[in-house]
VEXPA-575304 format. One record per residue (C-alpha): residue number from 1; residue in one letter; x, y, z. Coordinates in steps of 0.2 Angstrom, whole numbers, plus 5000, padded with zeros to 4 digits. Layout:
[NUM "a" [X Y Z]]
...
This chain:
[1 "x" [5313 4351 4929]]
[2 "x" [5331 4345 4930]]
[3 "x" [5339 4363 4929]]
[4 "x" [5329 4370 4944]]
[5 "x" [5332 4353 4955]]
[6 "x" [5351 4356 4951]]
[7 "x" [5351 4373 4957]]
[8 "x" [5340 4370 4972]]
[9 "x" [5351 4354 4977]]
[10 "x" [5366 4366 4978]]
[11 "x" [5359 4379 4987]]
[12 "x" [5353 4364 5001]]
[13 "x" [5373 4360 5001]]
[14 "x" [5372 4344 4990]]
[15 "x" [5387 4342 4977]]
[16 "x" [5380 4342 4961]]
[17 "x" [5386 4342 4944]]
[18 "x" [5371 4346 4929]]
[19 "x" [5372 4336 4912]]
[20 "x" [5359 4346 4899]]
[21 "x" [5355 4341 4881]]
[22 "x" [5351 4358 4878]]
[23 "x" [5362 4374 4877]]
[24 "x" [5363 4385 4892]]
[25 "x" [5350 4395 4887]]
[26 "x" [5339 4379 4886]]
[27 "x" [5336 4379 4867]]
[28 "x" [5328 4362 4861]]
[29 "x" [5320 4357 4877]]
[30 "x" [5301 4359 4881]]
[31 "x" [5304 4372 4895]]
[32 "x" [5311 4382 4881]]
[33 "x" [5295 4381 4869]]
[34 "x" [5283 4383 4885]]
[35 "x" [5274 4399 4890]]
[36 "x" [5278 4397 4908]]
[37 "x" [5260 4396 4915]]
[38 "x" [5257 4394 4933]]
[39 "x" [5238 4392 4932]]
[40 "x" [5230 4379 4945]]
[41 "x" [5213 4386 4946]]
[42 "x" [5210 4385 4926]]
[43 "x" [5216 4366 4927]]
[44 "x" [5204 4361 4939]]
[45 "x" [5191 4353 4926]]
[46 "x" [5202 4344 4917]]
[47 "x" [5215 4340 4929]]
[48 "x" [5214 4329 4944]]
[49 "x" [5214 4337 4962]]
[50 "x" [5233 4330 4965]]
[51 "x" [5239 4341 4950]]
[52 "x" [5228 4355 4956]]
[53 "x" [5236 4354 4974]]
[54 "x" [5253 4353 4968]]
[55 "x" [5251 4368 4958]]
[56 "x" [5244 4378 4970]]
[57 "x" [5260 4373 4982]]
[58 "x" [5271 4380 4967]]
[59 "x" [5262 4394 4967]]
[60 "x" [5267 4400 4984]]
[61 "x" [5287 4395 4979]]
[62 "x" [5288 4403 4964]]
[63 "x" [5291 4421 4969]]
[64 "x" [5302 4416 4983]]
[65 "x" [5313 4407 4970]]
[66 "x" [5315 4420 4957]]
[67 "x" [5319 4432 4972]]
[68 "x" [5335 4421 4975]]
[69 "x" [5341 4422 4958]]
[70 "x" [5355 4433 4951]]
[71 "x" [5345 4440 4937]]
[72 "x" [5328 4447 4937]]
[73 "x" [5315 4437 4928]]
[74 "x" [5298 4443 4922]]
[75 "x" [5284 4436 4933]]
[76 "x" [5266 4440 4933]]
[77 "x" [5252 4436 4946]]
[78 "x" [5235 4446 4940]]
[79 "x" [5225 4431 4935]]
[80 "x" [5217 4423 4922]]
[81 "x" [5204 4428 4912]]
[82 "x" [5192 4416 4903]]
[83 "x" [5182 4421 4888]]
[84 "x" [5170 4412 4876]]
[85 "x" [5160 4415 4860]]
[86 "x" [5142 4415 4863]]
[87 "x" [5140 4398 4854]]
[88 "x" [5150 4391 4868]]
[89 "x" [5141 4398 4882]]
[90 "x" [5139 4379 4888]]
[91 "x" [5157 4378 4890]]
[92 "x" [5158 4392 4901]]
[93 "x" [5143 4385 4912]]
[94 "x" [5152 4368 4913]]
[95 "x" [5168 4376 4919]]
[96 "x" [5159 4386 4930]]
[97 "x" [5149 4371 4939]]
[98 "x" [5163 4359 4938]]
[99 "x" [5177 4371 4945]]
[100 "x" [5165 4375 4960]]
[101 "x" [5161 4356 4963]]
[102 "x" [5178 4350 4962]]
[103 "x" [5187 4361 4972]]
[104 "x" [5178 4374 4985]]
[105 "x" [5195 4384 4984]]
[106 "x" [5192 4391 4967]]
[107 "x" [5190 4409 4968]]
[108 "x" [5179 4415 4951]]
[109 "x" [5172 4430 4949]]
[110 "x" [5160 4435 4933]]
[111 "x" [5164 4451 4925]]
[112 "x" [5152 4460 4913]]
[113 "x" [5151 4473 4899]]
[114 "x" [5158 4489 4904]]
[115 "x" [5167 4482 4918]]
[116 "x" [5176 4470 4907]]
[117 "x" [5180 4483 4895]]
[118 "x" [5189 4493 4908]]
[119 "x" [5199 4478 4914]]
[120 "x" [5205 4474 4897]]
[121 "x" [5201 4488 4884]]
[122 "x" [5207 4476 4869]]
[123 "x" [5196 4461 4871]]
[124 "x" [5183 4461 4857]]
[125 "x" [5167 4468 4858]]
[126 "x" [5159 4452 4853]]
[127 "x" [5161 4445 4872]]
[128 "x" [5150 4451 4884]]
[129 "x" [5156 4443 4899]]
[130 "x" [5171 4434 4905]]
[131 "x" [5176 4424 4922]]
[132 "x" [5192 4431 4930]]
[133 "x" [5203 4418 4942]]
[134 "x" [5214 4428 4953]]
[135 "x" [5230 4426 4958]]
[136 "x" [5235 4414 4944]]
[137 "x" [5254 4418 4938]]
[138 "x" [5266 4417 4924]]
[139 "x" [5285 4417 4923]]
[140 "x" [5295 4421 4907]]
[141 "x" [5301 4404 4904]]
[142 "x" [5317 4408 4894]]
[143 "x" [5323 4422 4906]]
[144 "x" [5321 4408 4919]]
[145 "x" [5331 4395 4911]]
[146 "x" [5345 4409 4909]]
[147 "x" [5345 4415 4925]]
[148 "x" [5345 4398 4934]]
[149 "x" [5362 4394 4923]]
[150 "x" [5370 4410 4930]]
[151 "x" [5365 4403 4948]]
[152 "x" [5371 4386 4946]]
[153 "x" [5388 4397 4940]]
[154 "x" [5387 4405 4957]]
[155 "x" [5385 4391 4965]]
[156 "x" [5399 4382 4958]]
[157 "x" [5388 4367 4951]]
[158 "x" [5397 4358 4936]]
[159 "x" [5387 4361 4920]]
[160 "x" [5390 4351 4904]]
[161 "x" [5378 4359 4892]]
[162 "x" [5373 4352 4875]]
[163 "x" [5378 4334 4882]]
[164 "x" [5364 4321 4879]]
[165 "x" [5365 4307 4891]]
[166 "x" [5366 4290 4884]]
[167 "x" [5371 4272 4893]]
[168 "x" [5389 4275 4886]]
[169 "x" [5391 4293 4894]]
[170 "x" [5381 4287 4910]]
[171 "x" [5388 4300 4925]]
[172 "x" [5397 4292 4939]]
[173 "x" [5387 4298 4954]]
[174 "x" [5380 4294 4972]]
[175 "x" [5364 4297 4964]]
[176 "x" [5359 4301 4948]]
[177 "x" [5343 4310 4945]]
[178 "x" [5335 4307 4927]]
[179 "x" [5323 4323 4921]]
[180 "x" [5326 4319 4902]]
[181 "x" [5307 4318 4898]]
[182 "x" [5308 4310 4881]]
[183 "x" [5326 4307 4881]]
[184 "x" [5322 4293 4895]]
[185 "x" [5310 4284 4884]]
[186 "x" [5319 4268 4883]]
[187 "x" [5321 4268 4902]]
[188 "x" [5302 4271 4905]]
[189 "x" [5293 4263 4891]]
[190 "x" [5276 4270 4899]]
[191 "x" [5282 4288 4892]]
[192 "x" [5273 4296 4876]]
[193 "x" [5274 4312 4869]]
[194 "x" [5261 4325 4867]]
[195 "x" [5265 4337 4852]]
[196 "x" [5263 4356 4857]]
[197 "x" [5263 4371 4845]]
[198 "x" [5267 4388 4851]]
[199 "x" [5266 4406 4841]]
[200 "x" [5276 4420 4849]]
[201 "x" [5271 4438 4843]]
[202 "x" [5276 4455 4845]]
[203 "x" [5261 4467 4848]]
[204 "x" [5266 4484 4856]]
[205 "x" [5251 4492 4854]]
[206 "x" [5241 4479 4865]]
[207 "x" [5243 4480 4884]]
[208 "x" [5236 4466 4892]]
[209 "x" [5235 4464 4911]]
[210 "x" [5230 4445 4912]]
[211 "x" [5232 4430 4904]]
[212 "x" [5217 4425 4893]]
[213 "x" [5210 4408 4890]]
[214 "x" [5198 4403 4876]]
[215 "x" [5185 4391 4881]]
[216 "x" [5179 4381 4865]]
[217 "x" [5174 4362 4866]]
[218 "x" [5187 4356 4855]]
[219 "x" [5203 4365 4860]]
[220 "x" [5209 4378 4874]]
[221 "x" [5220 4394 4866]]
[222 "x" [5227 4405 4879]]
[223 "x" [5237 4422 4876]]
[224 "x" [5251 4425 4889]]
[225 "x" [5257 4443 4887]]
[226 "x" [5275 4445 4892]]
[227 "x" [5287 4461 4894]]
[228 "x" [5290 4474 4879]]
[229 "x" [5274 4470 4870]]
[230 "x" [5278 4453 4866]]
[231 "x" [5262 4439 4868]]
[232 "x" [5265 4419 4869]]
[233 "x" [5250 4411 4858]]
[234 "x" [5247 4392 4863]]
[235 "x" [5245 4377 4862]]
[236 "x" [5239 4364 4853]]
[237 "x" [5241 4346 4862]]
[238 "x" [5242 4334 4849]]
[239 "x" [5246 4313 4853]]
[240 "x" [5261 4314 4843]]
[241 "x" [5280 4314 4845]]
[242 "x" [5283 4322 4830]]
[243 "x" [5294 4338 4832]]
[244 "x" [5292 4344 4816]]
[245 "x" [5286 4362 4811]]
[246 "x" [5270 4370 4816]]
[247 "x" [5256 4362 4805]]
[248 "x" [5244 4375 4794]]
[249 "x" [5230 4368 4806]]
[250 "x" [5240 4372 4819]]
[251 "x" [5244 4389 4815]]
[252 "x" [5226 4394 4810]]
[253 "x" [5218 4387 4826]]
[254 "x" [5231 4397 4838]]
[255 "x" [5230 4413 4827]]
[256 "x" [5212 4414 4823]]
[257 "x" [5206 4409 4841]]
[258 "x" [5219 4424 4846]]
[259 "x" [5213 4436 4834]]
[260 "x" [5194 4434 4839]]
[261 "x" [5199 4439 4857]]
[262 "x" [5211 4452 4852]]
[263 "x" [5207 4460 4836]]
[264 "x" [5221 4472 4836]]
[265 "x" [5232 4457 4833]]
[266 "x" [5229 4458 4816]]
[267 "x" [5244 4470 4814]]
[268 "x" [5255 4460 4826]]
[269 "x" [5271 4452 4818]]
[270 "x" [5275 4435 4821]]
[271 "x" [5291 4432 4830]]
[272 "x" [5292 4414 4831]]
[273 "x" [5282 4396 4828]]
[274 "x" [5289 4382 4840]]
[275 "x" [5285 4365 4842]]
[276 "x" [5290 4353 4855]]
[277 "x" [5286 4336 4862]]
[278 "x" [5279 4336 4881]]
[279 "x" [5282 4320 4891]]
[280 "x" [5267 4311 4898]]
[281 "x" [5262 4295 4906]]
[282 "x" [5246 4287 4903]]
[283 "x" [5238 4295 4919]]
[284 "x" [5245 4312 4913]]
[285 "x" [5252 4314 4931]]
[286 "x" [5271 4317 4936]]
[287 "x" [5279 4300 4943]]
[288 "x" [5295 4297 4953]]
[289 "x" [5303 4279 4953]]
[290 "x" [5319 4274 4960]]
[291 "x" [5330 4260 4953]]
[292 "x" [5342 4254 4967]]
[293 "x" [5354 4244 4957]]
[294 "x" [5358 4259 4945]]
[295 "x" [5355 4272 4960]]
[296 "x" [5344 4282 4949]]
[297 "x" [5329 4293 4954]]
[298 "x" [5319 4294 4939]]
[299 "x" [5307 4310 4937]]
[300 "x" [5296 4311 4924]]
[301 "x" [5278 4313 4916]]
[302 "x" [5275 4333 4919]]
[303 "x" [5266 4333 4903]]
[304 "x" [5260 4350 4900]]
[305 "x" [5262 4356 4919]]
[306 "x" [5280 4358 4919]]
[307 "x" [5280 4375 4927]]
[308 "x" [5265 4373 4937]]
[309 "x" [5272 4357 4945]]
[310 "x" [5292 4358 4944]]
[311 "x" [5294 4367 4962]]
[312 "x" [5283 4356 4972]]
[313 "x" [5292 4340 4962]]
[314 "x" [5308 4347 4966]]
[315 "x" [5305 4351 4985]]
[316 "x" [5300 4331 4986]]
[317 "x" [5315 4326 4977]]
[318 "x" [5325 4335 4987]]
[319 "x" [5316 4328 5003]]
[320 "x" [5319 4311 4996]]
[321 "x" [5336 4315 4993]]
[322 "x" [5338 4320 5011]]
[323 "x" [5332 4302 5018]]
[324 "x" [5342 4289 5023]]
[325 "x" [5344 4278 5007]]
[326 "x" [5339 4261 5013]]
[327 "x" [5320 4269 5021]]
[328 "x" [5318 4280 5005]]
[329 "x" [5322 4268 4990]]
[330 "x" [5305 4260 4990]]
[331 "x" [5295 4275 4992]]
[332 "x" [5301 4291 4982]]
[333 "x" [5282 4297 4977]]
[334 "x" [5276 4295 4994]]
[335 "x" [5288 4309 4999]]
[336 "x" [5276 4322 4987]]
[337 "x" [5261 4315 4994]]
[338 "x" [5266 4317 5014]]
[339 "x" [5273 4333 5008]]
[340 "x" [5258 4339 5000]]
[341 "x" [5246 4334 5014]]
[342 "x" [5258 4342 5026]]
[343 "x" [5261 4326 5034]]
[344 "x" [5276 4317 5043]]
[345 "x" [5291 4321 5033]]
[346 "x" [5298 4307 5024]]
[347 "x" [5308 4294 5033]]
């Protein structure tokens, strides 16, 4: 969120300095561990309508923004295939009914038998059917972090990498935008951490065209194909701020679920287990707050929707930053709502 906002603000002609606790590559951040999924339709059942609407808008922005970066970033918008085991057919019916009732815009196509095998030959034959959510996308999160860092260099943005911000090192600026995630816990008491575990695999013999998501009554596991035979498998969602290594249970849930969808993963190589903590607010929705005394705009609570929501939230933040300060101080989040509903621009 912070890196994207710094880049887009510089593109808009603002004078920007970026202070990032992570490295230039982004190591140690939640964005570094993420899978980079931009899947609003897949969130219809579990997220509220505003999250889905924000995600759909972000989906229109990502291709444009990626085309403006100085380095290529892997991006694919071939959609998501939803799979379920026979004993979990009720989860598929639930998703079908709830997605259509909650959001008439949701496109969902049922695919059966040979058509499914032709679409994705690597899927296990035990799955007689699947549901396709077309148009959903993914971006290589790590390639993106580096490309934006290079774009910031090109824009002559003053970047301070590996620089955690505390009260003692607070920057002197006309406006400070605080996108520290869990690093802002002292200033935003409602924040809580949600632990996520991710596995990265190398399986060059598997050529997936779509993201896969397993519908399950207890957890949802996805497989995201990347370039050069790499796969990202995630992600657990645990109410904890523990950043220690992946648990045995987490690893088993992720790997056994992925293997049940793709039997050829038996010969895949494990490249990495990653763990991070996502910043979340009580309603699991993002929020913006402005502190007029300290001149700080706080943006936080993107939860597990960072790549889904960031472009939309960035645009709302830029709209707020471009507003006359006296009028904008009271309503930064209203900028987002007006932006989403294509109403009048922020005052």
